[in-house]
C-alpha positions as CSV (number, residue, x, y, z in Angstrom):
1,M,0.0,0.0,0.0
2,P,1.4,3.4,-0.9
3,M,2.6,5.6,2.0
4,V,1.6,9.3,2.1
5,T,2.7,11.9,4.7
6,V,0.2,14.6,5.6
7,S,0.1,17.3,8.3
8,I,-3.0,17.5,10.5
9,S,-4.0,19.7,13.4
10,P,-3.4,18.6,17.0
11,Q,-7.2,18.3,17.4
12,Q,-7.4,16.0,14.4
13,A,-4.6,13.8,15.8
14,A,-6.3,13.7,19.2
15,G,-9.6,12.6,17.5
16,I,-7.8,9.8,15.6
17,R,-6.1,8.6,18.8
18,A,-9.4,8.7,20.7
19,A,-11.1,6.7,17.9
20,V,-8.4,4.0,18.2
21,D,-8.2,4.1,22.0
22,N,-12.0,3.7,22.3
23,G,-11.8,0.6,20.2
24,G,-13.7,1.9,17.2
25,Y,-10.7,1.3,15.0
26,A,-7.7,-1.0,15.0
27,S,-5.3,1.6,13.9
28,S,-4.9,5.3,13.0
29,S,-4.5,4.2,9.4
30,E,-7.9,2.6,9.5
31,V,-9.4,5.9,10.8
32,V,-7.8,7.9,8.0
33,R,-8.8,5.3,5.3
34,E,-12.5,5.5,6.5
35,A,-12.3,9.3,6.5
36,L,-11.0,9.3,2.9
37,R,-13.8,6.8,1.9
38,L,-16.4,9.1,3.4
39,W,-14.8,12.2,1.7
40,D,-14.8,10.4,-1.6
41,T,-18.5,9.4,-1.2
42,A,-19.5,13.0,-0.3
43,R,-17.5,14.4,-3.3
44,K,-19.2,11.9,-5.7
45,L,-22.6,12.8,-4.2
46,N,-22.0,16.5,-4.7
47,E,-21.0,15.8,-8.4
48,F,-24.1,13.8,-8.9
49,R,-26.3,16.5,-7.4
50,A,-24.6,19.1,-9.7
51,D,-25.3,16.9,-12.7
52,V,-29.0,16.2,-11.8
53,L,-30.2,19.3,-9.9
54,D,-30.3,22.9,-11.0
55,E,-29.2,25.8,-8.7
56,E,-32.5,25.7,-6.8
57,G,-32.3,21.9,-6.1
58,V,-34.9,21.0,-8.8
59,P,-34.3,18.1,-11.1
60,S,-32.9,19.5,-14.3
61,G,-34.1,18.1,-17.6
62,G,-36.3,15.5,-16.0
63,R,-39.9,15.2,-15.2
64,C,-41.3,15.0,-11.7
65,V,-43.5,12.1,-10.6
66,A,-46.6,14.4,-10.4
67,D,-46.2,15.3,-14.1
68,M,-45.8,11.6,-15.1
69,F,-48.9,10.7,-13.0
70,A,-50.9,13.5,-14.7
71,D,-49.9,12.2,-18.1
72,H,-50.8,8.6,-17.1
73,E,-54.2,9.8,-15.9
74,A,-54.8,11.8,-19.0
75,E,-54.0,8.8,-21.2
76,R,-56.2,6.6,-19.1
77,R,-59.1,9.0,-19.6
78,R,-58.5,9.1,-23.3
79,S,-58.5,5.3,-23.5
80,A,-61.8,5.0,-21.5
């Protein structure tokens, strides 16, 4: 596994030590790997949101369920 050296704050180092000391993780490396996995997931989620939602949080380019339901109901009425 590649080795990387990073600088962290004393508070971050204490948090890592506490997570290991409390038994939540076997090593400080495990804490950092989990933090990086969570960071990567959050980054990908933000990219997905940017691709799917507009600036106001509304789906861009797609149709909402209410519109699809209204179309279905209109088609059902026409067929009746």
